[in-house]
C-alpha positions as CSV (number, residue, x, y, z in Angstrom):
1,M,-70.6,185.5,200.8
2,K,-69.1,187.2,197.7
3,S,-70.6,186.6,194.3
4,F,-68.2,185.8,191.5
5,E,-68.8,186.4,187.9
6,F,-67.9,182.7,187.2
7,I,-65.9,179.8,188.6
8,I,-63.4,177.7,186.6
9,R,-63.9,174.2,188.1
10,N,-61.5,171.2,188.1
11,A,-58.4,173.0,186.8
12,R,-55.4,170.7,187.1
13,V,-52.4,172.9,188.2
14,I,-48.8,171.7,188.4
15,S,-47.1,171.6,191.8
16,G,-43.7,170.8,193.2
17,K,-41.0,170.3,190.6
18,G,-43.6,169.6,187.9
19,R,-44.0,166.0,188.7
20,R,-47.4,166.3,190.4
21,T,-50.7,168.1,189.9
22,R,-53.7,169.0,192.0
23,L,-57.3,170.0,191.1
24,V,-58.4,173.5,192.0
25,D,-61.4,175.8,191.5
26,I,-60.7,179.4,190.4
27,G,-63.1,182.2,191.1
28,V,-63.0,185.1,188.6
29,A,-64.4,188.6,189.2
30,D,-63.8,191.6,187.0
31,G,-61.2,189.8,185.0
32,K,-59.1,189.0,188.2
33,I,-58.6,185.9,190.2
34,G,-60.7,186.1,193.4
35,F,-59.8,182.8,194.9
36,V,-58.0,179.5,194.2
37,A,-59.3,176.6,196.3
38,K,-59.0,172.8,196.4
39,S,-61.5,171.3,194.0
40,N,-63.8,169.0,196.1
41,G,-67.2,169.8,194.8
42,N,-68.2,171.6,198.0
43,N,-67.1,175.2,197.3
44,K,-70.4,177.1,198.1
45,I,-69.7,180.2,196.1
46,R,-72.6,182.0,194.4
47,T,-72.1,182.8,190.7
48,S,-74.1,185.0,188.4
49,H,-73.0,183.1,185.3
50,A,-72.5,179.5,184.3
51,E,-69.5,177.7,185.7
52,I,-66.8,176.4,183.4
53,D,-65.7,172.9,184.1
54,L,-62.2,172.1,182.7
55,S,-62.7,168.4,183.6
56,G,-59.2,168.0,185.0
57,R,-57.3,169.6,182.1
58,I,-53.8,170.8,182.9
59,V,-53.6,174.6,183.3
60,F,-50.6,177.0,183.4
61,P,-50.4,180.7,184.3
62,G,-50.8,182.5,181.0
63,L,-47.5,181.9,179.0
64,I,-45.2,184.7,178.1
65,D,-42.9,184.5,175.1
66,S,-39.9,186.7,175.9
67,H,-38.4,186.9,172.5
68,I,-40.5,186.9,169.3
69,H,-40.8,188.9,166.1
70,L,-44.6,189.3,165.7
71,F,-44.5,191.2,162.4
72,A,-42.0,188.8,160.8
73,V,-44.1,185.8,161.9
74,A,-47.0,187.1,159.9
75,E,-44.9,188.4,157.0
76,N,-43.3,185.0,156.6
77,A,-46.7,183.6,155.9
78,S,-46.7,185.6,152.7
79,F,-43.2,184.6,151.6
80,V,-42.0,181.6,149.6
81,D,-42.1,178.8,152.1
82,L,-38.6,177.2,152.0
83,Y,-38.8,175.4,155.3
84,G,-37.8,171.7,155.0
85,S,-36.4,172.1,151.5
86,R,-34.3,169.0,150.7
87,S,-32.4,170.3,147.7
88,V,-31.6,173.5,145.8
89,N,-33.9,172.2,143.0
90,E,-36.8,171.8,145.4
91,M,-36.2,175.4,146.6
92,L,-36.3,176.6,143.0
93,Q,-39.5,174.6,142.3
94,R,-41.2,176.2,145.3
95,I,-40.2,179.7,144.0
96,R,-41.6,178.9,140.6
97,E,-44.9,177.8,142.0
98,Y,-45.1,180.8,144.3
99,I,-44.5,183.2,141.3
100,K,-47.0,181.4,139.2
101,I,-49.7,181.7,141.9
102,H,-49.1,185.4,142.5
103,E,-49.0,186.2,138.8
104,D,-52.3,184.4,138.4
105,L,-53.6,186.7,141.0
106,G,-52.7,189.7,138.8
107,E,-49.4,190.7,140.3
108,K,-47.2,191.7,137.4
109,E,-43.4,191.4,137.4
110,N,-41.6,194.6,137.9
111,R,-38.3,195.7,139.5
112,K,-40.0,197.0,142.6
113,S,-41.9,193.8,143.3
114,W,-39.5,191.6,145.3
115,V,-39.8,187.8,145.5
116,L,-39.0,187.0,149.2
117,G,-38.7,183.6,150.8
118,R,-37.4,182.1,154.1
119,G,-36.6,178.9,155.7
120,W,-33.8,177.1,153.8
121,E,-31.0,175.3,155.7
122,Q,-27.9,174.3,153.9
123,D,-27.4,171.3,156.1
124,K,-30.7,169.8,154.9
125,L,-30.0,170.4,151.2
126,A,-28.8,167.4,149.2
127,E,-26.0,169.5,147.8
128,R,-24.8,170.4,151.3
129,R,-24.0,173.9,150.2
130,F,-25.5,177.4,150.3
131,P,-27.7,178.3,147.3
132,T,-26.2,181.0,145.1
133,R,-27.4,183.8,142.9
134,F,-26.8,181.6,139.9
135,D,-29.4,179.2,141.2
136,L,-31.9,182.0,141.8
137,D,-31.3,183.5,138.4
138,K,-32.7,180.3,136.8
139,V,-36.2,181.2,138.1
140,V,-36.2,184.9,138.8
141,T,-34.5,187.1,136.2
142,S,-36.3,190.4,135.8
143,R,-37.1,191.3,139.5
144,P,-35.2,191.2,142.7
145,A,-35.3,188.1,144.8
146,M,-34.0,187.3,148.3
147,M,-34.2,184.0,150.0
148,V,-33.4,184.1,153.7
149,R,-32.0,181.3,155.8
150,V,-34.2,180.0,158.6
151,C,-32.1,181.9,161.2
152,G,-32.6,185.3,159.5
153,H,-28.8,186.1,159.6
154,V,-27.8,185.1,156.0
155,A,-29.6,185.2,152.7
156,V,-29.0,184.6,149.0
157,L,-29.9,187.3,146.4
158,N,-30.4,186.9,142.7
159,T,-28.3,189.1,140.4
160,V,-30.9,191.8,140.1
161,A,-31.1,192.2,143.9
162,L,-27.3,192.0,144.3
163,D,-26.8,194.8,141.8
164,L,-29.3,196.9,143.7
165,L,-27.5,196.3,147.0
166,L,-24.1,197.0,145.5
167,S,-25.3,200.3,144.1
168,R,-26.4,201.3,147.6
169,L,-23.1,200.5,149.4
170,D,-19.8,202.2,149.1
171,S,-16.6,200.3,148.5
172,K,-15.7,200.3,152.2
173,S,-18.8,198.2,152.9
174,L,-17.8,195.4,150.5
175,D,-16.5,193.1,153.2
176,K,-15.9,189.6,151.7
177,I,-17.4,188.0,154.8
178,L,-20.6,190.0,154.6
179,I,-20.9,189.9,150.8
180,E,-19.4,186.6,149.9
181,E,-17.0,186.0,147.0
182,D,-15.9,182.6,145.7
183,K,-12.3,181.6,145.0
184,S,-12.3,183.3,141.7
185,G,-13.5,186.6,143.1
186,Q,-17.1,186.3,141.9
187,R,-19.8,187.4,144.2
188,T,-22.1,184.4,145.0
189,G,-25.1,186.4,146.1
190,I,-24.7,185.2,149.7
191,I,-24.9,188.1,152.2
192,R,-24.7,188.2,156.0
193,E,-25.5,190.3,159.0
194,R,-25.2,194.1,158.2
195,A,-25.2,193.5,154.5
196,L,-28.5,191.7,154.9
197,E,-29.8,194.6,157.0
198,E,-29.0,196.9,154.1
199,A,-30.8,194.6,151.7
200,W,-33.9,194.7,153.8
201,K,-33.9,198.5,153.4
202,L,-34.3,198.1,149.7
203,V,-37.6,196.1,150.1
204,P,-40.6,198.5,150.1
205,D,-42.2,198.9,153.6
206,P,-45.7,197.5,154.1
207,S,-48.5,200.0,154.8
208,I,-49.7,200.6,158.3
209,S,-52.9,198.8,157.3
210,K,-51.0,195.8,156.2
211,L,-49.0,195.9,159.4
212,V,-52.2,195.9,161.4
213,D,-53.3,192.7,159.6
214,Q,-49.9,191.2,160.3
215,F,-50.1,192.0,164.0
216,L,-53.6,190.5,164.3
217,Y,-52.5,187.4,162.5
218,S,-49.6,186.9,164.9
219,Q,-51.7,187.8,167.9
220,K,-54.2,185.0,167.0
221,L,-51.3,182.6,166.6
222,C,-50.1,183.5,170.1
223,L,-53.4,182.9,171.7
224,E,-53.8,179.6,169.9
225,N,-50.5,178.6,171.5
226,G,-51.5,179.8,175.0
227,I,-49.4,183.0,174.9
228,V,-50.8,186.0,176.7
229,G,-47.8,188.3,176.7
230,V,-44.7,188.8,174.6
231,T,-41.5,190.7,174.3
232,C,-41.7,191.7,170.6
233,I,-38.6,192.8,168.6
234,L,-39.4,195.5,166.1
235,S,-37.6,196.0,162.8
236,E,-36.0,199.1,161.3
237,N,-39.5,199.9,160.3
238,W,-40.3,200.4,164.0
239,K,-42.2,203.7,163.6
240,K,-44.8,202.2,161.3
241,E,-45.0,199.1,163.4
242,L,-45.6,201.2,166.6
243,K,-48.4,203.0,164.8
244,A,-49.9,199.7,163.7
245,I,-50.0,198.4,167.3
246,R,-51.4,201.7,168.5
247,R,-54.2,201.4,165.9
248,V,-54.9,197.8,167.1
249,S,-55.1,199.1,170.7
250,E,-57.3,202.0,170.0
251,S,-59.7,199.8,168.1
252,G,-60.1,197.5,171.1
253,R,-58.5,194.5,169.4
254,L,-55.3,194.2,171.4
255,R,-55.6,191.0,173.5
256,I,-52.0,190.1,174.5
257,R,-49.6,192.3,176.4
258,V,-46.8,193.5,174.3
259,C,-43.4,194.7,175.6
260,L,-41.4,196.1,172.7
261,L,-37.7,196.2,171.9
262,L,-36.7,198.8,169.3
263,P,-33.6,198.4,167.1
264,I,-30.6,200.1,168.6
265,S,-30.7,202.6,165.7
266,A,-33.7,204.1,167.3
267,L,-31.9,205.2,170.4
268,E,-30.9,208.7,169.3
269,E,-34.5,209.6,168.4
270,V,-35.8,208.2,171.7
271,E,-33.2,210.3,173.5
272,S,-34.6,213.3,171.6
273,G,-38.1,212.6,173.0
274,I,-39.9,211.0,170.1
275,L,-41.8,208.6,172.3
276,D,-43.1,211.4,174.3
277,S,-44.7,213.1,171.3
278,D,-48.4,212.9,170.6
279,E,-47.7,210.7,167.6
280,F,-46.1,207.9,169.7
281,A,-47.1,208.5,173.3
282,I,-48.0,205.3,175.1
283,S,-49.7,204.5,178.3
284,E,-49.3,201.0,179.9
285,N,-53.1,201.0,180.1
286,D,-52.9,200.6,176.3
287,G,-51.6,197.1,176.7
288,Y,-48.2,197.7,175.1
289,A,-45.0,199.6,176.0
290,V,-41.5,200.2,174.8
291,H,-39.3,198.1,177.1
292,G,-35.9,198.9,175.6
293,F,-33.5,198.3,172.6
294,K,-32.1,195.3,170.8
295,L,-28.5,195.2,169.6
296,F,-27.0,192.3,167.5
297,A,-23.5,191.6,168.9
298,D,-23.1,188.6,166.5
299,G,-25.0,186.3,164.2
300,S,-26.2,182.7,164.3
301,L,-24.6,179.3,164.6
302,G,-26.5,178.0,161.6
303,A,-25.0,180.7,159.4
304,R,-21.6,180.4,161.1
305,T,-21.7,184.1,161.9
306,A,-22.1,183.7,165.7
307,A,-18.8,184.9,167.3
308,L,-16.9,182.0,168.9
309,N,-13.7,182.0,170.9
310,E,-12.4,179.2,168.7
311,D,-13.0,178.5,165.0
312,Y,-16.0,176.5,163.8
313,S,-15.1,172.9,163.7
314,D,-16.7,172.5,160.2
315,D,-15.2,175.8,158.9
316,P,-11.6,176.2,160.0
317,G,-10.4,179.8,159.8
318,N,-13.9,181.2,160.6
319,S,-14.8,182.1,164.2
320,G,-17.8,184.2,163.3
321,I,-18.5,188.0,163.3
322,L,-18.6,190.6,166.1
323,N,-20.8,193.4,164.8
324,Y,-19.6,196.1,167.2
325,A,-16.5,197.3,169.0
326,D,-16.5,197.2,172.8
327,S,-16.5,201.0,172.9
328,E,-19.8,201.1,170.9
329,I,-21.6,198.7,173.1
330,I,-20.4,200.5,176.3
331,D,-21.6,203.8,174.9
332,Y,-25.0,202.4,174.1
333,A,-25.3,200.7,177.5
334,R,-24.4,203.9,179.3
335,R,-26.9,206.0,177.3
336,I,-29.7,203.6,177.9
337,K,-28.9,203.2,181.6
338,K,-29.1,207.0,181.8
339,L,-32.6,207.0,180.4
340,R,-33.7,204.8,183.3
341,R,-37.0,203.7,181.7
342,Y,-35.4,201.3,179.3
343,I,-33.2,198.2,179.1
344,L,-30.6,197.0,176.5
345,A,-31.1,193.5,175.1
346,T,-27.9,192.3,173.4
347,H,-28.1,189.3,171.0
348,A,-25.1,187.1,171.8
349,I,-25.2,183.5,170.6
350,G,-21.5,182.7,170.5
351,D,-19.3,182.6,173.6
352,R,-17.1,185.4,172.2
353,A,-20.1,187.6,171.8
354,L,-21.4,186.7,175.2
355,D,-18.1,187.5,176.8
356,Q,-18.1,190.9,175.0
357,A,-21.6,191.8,176.1
358,L,-21.0,190.9,179.7
359,R,-17.6,192.8,179.7
360,C,-19.2,195.9,178.2
361,Y,-22.2,195.9,180.5
362,A,-19.8,195.7,183.5
363,K,-17.7,198.6,182.1
364,A,-20.8,200.6,181.5
365,G,-21.8,200.3,185.2
366,V,-24.7,198.0,184.6
367,T,-26.0,196.3,187.7
368,K,-28.6,193.5,188.3
369,K,-31.3,196.0,189.1
370,D,-31.0,197.5,185.6
371,K,-32.5,194.2,184.2
372,F,-30.4,194.5,181.0
373,R,-30.7,191.3,178.9
374,I,-28.6,188.9,176.9
375,E,-30.5,187.2,174.2
376,H,-29.8,183.5,173.4
377,C,-26.6,182.7,175.4
378,S,-26.4,179.7,173.2
379,V,-22.7,178.8,173.9
380,L,-21.3,179.5,177.3
381,D,-17.7,179.8,178.2
382,H,-17.0,178.6,181.7
383,K,-15.4,181.8,182.8
384,S,-18.6,183.8,182.0
385,K,-20.8,181.7,184.3
386,S,-20.1,183.8,187.3
387,K,-20.9,187.0,185.4
388,L,-24.4,186.0,184.4
389,S,-25.8,187.2,187.7
390,L,-25.5,190.7,186.2
391,V,-28.2,190.1,183.6
392,V,-31.5,188.7,182.6
393,S,-30.7,185.7,180.3
394,S,-33.3,185.3,177.5
395,V,-33.0,181.8,176.1
396,Q,-34.7,179.9,173.3
397,P,-35.0,176.2,174.4
398,G,-36.4,175.1,171.1
399,F,-33.0,175.8,169.5
400,E,-31.6,172.7,171.3
401,I,-33.9,170.6,169.1
402,S,-33.5,172.6,165.8
403,D,-29.7,172.8,165.9
404,Y,-29.3,169.1,165.3
405,W,-25.9,169.8,163.7
406,I,-24.4,171.4,166.8
407,A,-21.7,168.8,167.3
408,Q,-20.7,169.3,163.7
409,R,-20.4,173.1,164.1
410,L,-18.6,173.1,167.4
411,G,-17.0,169.7,167.7
412,R,-18.1,167.1,170.2
413,A,-16.4,168.5,173.3
414,R,-17.4,172.1,172.8
415,S,-21.0,171.2,171.9
416,K,-21.4,170.2,175.5
417,R,-21.3,173.9,176.4
418,A,-24.2,174.7,174.1
419,Y,-27.7,175.4,175.5
420,P,-26.6,175.1,179.1
421,F,-30.1,175.7,180.5
422,R,-29.4,174.6,184.1
423,T,-26.2,176.6,184.4
424,I,-28.1,179.7,183.1
425,F,-31.1,179.0,185.4
426,E,-28.9,178.7,188.5
427,N,-26.6,181.7,187.8
428,S,-28.9,184.3,186.3
429,T,-32.5,185.5,185.9
430,M,-33.7,183.2,183.1
431,I,-36.6,183.9,180.8
432,S,-37.6,181.9,177.7
433,G,-39.0,182.5,174.3
434,S,-39.3,181.1,170.8
435,D,-37.5,183.6,168.5
436,A,-40.3,182.9,166.0
437,P,-40.2,182.9,163.0
438,A,-36.6,181.5,163.4
439,D,-38.1,178.7,165.4
440,S,-41.5,177.2,166.4
441,I,-43.8,179.5,168.4
442,N,-45.1,176.4,170.3
443,P,-44.1,176.8,174.0
444,L,-44.7,173.1,174.8
445,R,-41.9,172.3,172.3
446,S,-39.6,174.5,174.4
447,F,-40.8,172.7,177.5
448,Y,-39.8,169.4,176.0
449,A,-36.4,170.8,174.8
450,A,-35.5,172.1,178.3
451,T,-36.6,169.0,180.2
452,H,-35.0,166.6,177.7
453,N,-31.7,168.4,177.0
454,K,-29.2,166.1,175.3
455,I,-26.8,166.9,178.1
456,P,-28.6,165.4,181.2
457,S,-26.9,167.7,183.7
458,Q,-28.3,170.7,181.9
459,R,-32.0,169.6,182.0
460,L,-34.6,171.7,183.9
461,S,-37.7,170.4,185.7
462,L,-41.0,171.2,184.1
463,N,-41.7,173.6,186.9
464,E,-38.4,175.4,186.3
465,I,-39.0,175.9,182.6
466,L,-42.6,176.9,183.3
467,R,-41.3,179.6,185.7
468,S,-39.2,181.0,182.9
469,Y,-42.4,181.4,180.8
470,T,-44.5,182.9,183.5
471,E,-43.4,184.1,186.9
472,T,-39.9,185.3,186.0
473,P,-40.7,187.4,182.9
474,S,-43.6,189.0,184.8
475,K,-41.0,190.5,187.1
476,C,-38.8,191.7,184.3
477,C,-41.3,194.1,182.5
478,S,-43.7,196.2,184.5
479,L,-46.4,195.7,181.8
480,L,-46.5,192.0,182.8
481,R,-46.6,192.4,186.6
482,S,-50.3,191.5,186.8
483,V,-49.8,188.1,185.3
484,G,-47.4,185.2,185.7
485,S,-49.1,183.1,188.4
486,I,-52.5,181.7,189.3
487,A,-53.0,183.6,192.5
488,R,-55.6,185.8,194.1
489,G,-55.4,189.4,192.9
490,K,-53.7,188.5,189.6
491,D,-55.4,189.0,186.2
492,C,-57.1,185.8,185.2
493,D,-54.7,185.0,182.3
494,I,-54.6,181.2,182.1
495,T,-53.4,178.7,179.5
496,V,-55.4,175.5,179.3
497,S,-54.0,172.3,177.8
498,N,-56.3,169.7,176.3
499,E,-54.4,167.1,178.2
500,T,-55.3,165.7,181.7
501,H,-52.2,163.4,182.2
502,L,-48.9,165.2,182.9
503,P,-46.6,162.8,181.1
504,K,-48.4,163.6,177.8
505,I,-48.2,167.4,178.2
506,F,-45.4,167.9,175.7
507,K,-47.4,166.6,172.8
508,S,-50.7,168.2,173.8
509,N,-52.5,171.2,172.2
510,I,-53.9,174.3,173.7
511,F,-57.6,173.9,174.6
512,E,-58.3,177.5,175.7
513,T,-56.5,180.7,176.6
514,F,-58.1,183.1,179.1
515,V,-57.1,186.8,179.0
516,R,-58.4,188.9,181.9
517,G,-61.0,186.2,182.5
518,I,-62.2,186.1,178.9
519,P,-61.9,182.8,176.9
520,T,-60.2,184.0,173.7
521,L,-60.5,180.8,171.6
522,T,-63.8,179.1,170.7
523,A,-63.8,176.2,173.1
524,L,-65.5,177.8,176.1
525,R,-66.7,181.2,174.9
526,D,-70.3,180.1,174.8
527,K,-70.3,178.5,178.2
528,R,-69.3,181.5,180.2
């Protein structure tokens, strides 16, 4: 009889629609699953190492977050933490305390040293308004400061930072929607979408060494949350970020599988062959691969920049922003389809942006086999439902919880078309992710959101949302094909909850994460 390296005993796997579980033993050899058998204490399998007894803890196939910004997750940890701020004054106090701490550490004020923060939400502020540059000027006067809303699509600059931005842009770029003006014509410091992209270009890029540290921080966070694979969206600093991931891989510290989406601005260089050069050449054996490109068709509902077919209910006259003309998206889609190796992932939160993306994909000749993606699909127009079969729909279930103000933004009737998980699941290939740091990285929170949707008809079963975090994304990116299920021949990538009772799974923690048969946390490492 075959000898296995070790056996995982008494693993409780989910069966059926996610309402039942069964106990199994899992044999692991050379990092792969050799067998899965009913756990009855009579499996006479010889092992060369100690067995691992999970004592009935619930296990999943290793979870895959299909939409995350790994470098931004880590970078946020070094920003002013504005999450949960209850007033503008509280925001300012947090900024003061941040500056004091960093000055005490010897960081002197200068115009190149930006003060960066993220996490504010105008709906949670006592003033019920966006902060302005006049607010920030009270605490940061001699250096540029930028405080980004939780969604990442709108920010407020202080006067120093705003002047730097305006000196960079020509007069044609001064769109009053993107760089806000008040009724008197004064610029408020609020910037949106492409104006925010330009502001980020003014912030000095971190070194590759710093980016390595950021990646390792986020990788650790992924493993602690049971995540073994991701689709990671890179920034405009994608070349340095790629080099950082390569350095992590070459040093043997890459644990998770990383499918990468480059910004659409990188397309021309990729067409010219930059990814085939010695500097950037990648093998899937390295544990990471460029999967495609990310395009932002619109913004966010929180910032009221997501493009809607009707005006925002709480902002008449504003229906959001489309960032591209149809002709531009069609051109990008055709060029990427021609490359064959890559996909296009289009960020489309509002129904007008979703309609545009689906329309442009169809005109570009995109078919289901191309596996082009739509990111978010937060508001769905009924007429678009039948067209979803063309794409992979990448949703973020946690938004259903975070966007508590959705009825205010869209109105009661239209809000019933927001976060239509069942409609998307039944009409397209659905994968799920967090969009961290815009939302919590915790997958179990997403499981709860999908199974407890405020609209009962749009709820998914636990097994269905689990599939969107495991089996389905494993089929959408070749780098992930060896994971996604607990089955013979698959890599032993397994997420272990600390819970043994299924009804309590949503509030549980991750007990252990196996990657290629190796426990990556501390719980079981010494027992193997």
